[in-house]
N, C-alpha and C positions, 0 to 999 in steps of 0.2 A: 610839258616843259620840265626839265630836270633842275633841281636846286643847284646853285653855283657849286661846281666841283664834284657834283654827284655823278657817278657813272651811269650811263643809260642802262635800262633793263628792257628785256623783250616784252612785247604786248601779247598776251594770250588771245587766241581766237577760237572759233568752234572746232578747229582741227587740232590745235596744239594745247588746249587748256588742260587735258589730262597730264601732259608732260610736265607742265609748270606746277600743277597741283601736286604731282608725285614728288617733285623736287622740294616743295614746301614741307613734305612729309619725310624728307631725307631718303627718298626712294627713286631709283632710276627706272623709268617706265619706257617701253617701246611697244609698238603695235604688232600683234600677231594676227595673221589672216586665218579666219576660221575655215576657209575653203582649202588652201594649200598648206596651212600650218606653218608657213615661214614667217620669220620676224622681219619687220621693215622699219627703216628710219632713214631720213627724217619723216615726221608724221605727214600723212597725205590722206586724201579722201578715199583713195583706192589702193589696193595692194600693188606694190612695185613689181611683184613677180607674176601674178596671174590676173590682175585687174579687178578682183572681187571687191565689192563695197562692204563686205562683212569683216571688220577689223575690231579688235578688242585690245585695250592696254594690258600689258603684262610686265610684272617686275623682272628685272634681270640683275645679275650679280654685281655689275659695275666693275668687273675685272676684265682686263684686256691687254692689248699691246699697241704701241705707237705704230700706226700704219704709214703715216707721213706727218710732217710738221713744217711750220715756217716760224722764223724768228722775226718778231715785229720790233723794229729799231727806231721807228718814227711814229709818234702819237699824232693821229689825225683828228683826235678829239682831246681837248686840253685836260679832261678828267682822267686820261690815261698817261699823262706826261710823266708822272712819278713812277710808273710801272715799267717803262721801257728800259732794257729790252725784255720782252715777254714772249711766250711760246703759245701758238695756236696749233693744236694737234688734231688729226683724224685718228681716233682710237677705234681699233677693231675689237669688238666685244667677243668674249670667249664663247658665247652661246651659239654663234653662227658665223661661218666664214663670210666675209663681205659685209657684215653688219657693222657700220661705222657711225660714230658720234663725233661731231665737231665741238671742241671745247678748249678752254685754256688748260695748259699744263702748268701747274703752280708749284711753288716751294722747291724749285730745283734750278741750279745755275744753268744757263743756256748751253754752256760747254759740256754738260753731262747728258744731253739728250741724244738718243740714238734711235733709229728705226728698229722696231722689235722690242724696245724697252718695255718691261712689264709695268702696268699702271693700274690704279684703282680710283674709283669715283670718290669725290668729296663734294661738299656743298658749301657754296659761298652765299651768305646773306648779303643782299644789296638793297637796303631800305626795306620796302614792302615785298621784295622778290627774293627768291632763292634760285641760284644757278648751279647746275651740275658742272663741276670742274674735275680735273684728274691730277693725280700726283704719282710720283714713282712709288712702286711697291716692290720690296725685296722678295716677297714670297706670296704674291697674290695667287690663289689656287686657280688652276686651269680646269674649266668645266669639261666634262666628257660628253 
């Protein structure tokens, strides 16, 4: 149960614990398949590309671009009422085409969001949890 007005936080499990622990350390982690070498997200028990069960967490730059987004204009949980409107974005990370992370896009007016906008990871402390979020980045480097 969340204290009155506290925003909910995700619960780590055996598959996602590395992701949330990385966020606590201000580091964005995704899984790399040791068989096919591709990165995959969201976390799963098997590689999304080849089905291998041999996955290992790896830090990524946290730089990318907005692949898609939606503007939330109605809070379905009262703890978010003061935040509307806010943006939830799919961010395609620079490390690999098709590697996307779902997160809030913060510190930007909703009228300034565009597909393809360059973004960078930032971390939001939410009580005992830390969540990866993204913000606009004027000159986030593109990985090769």
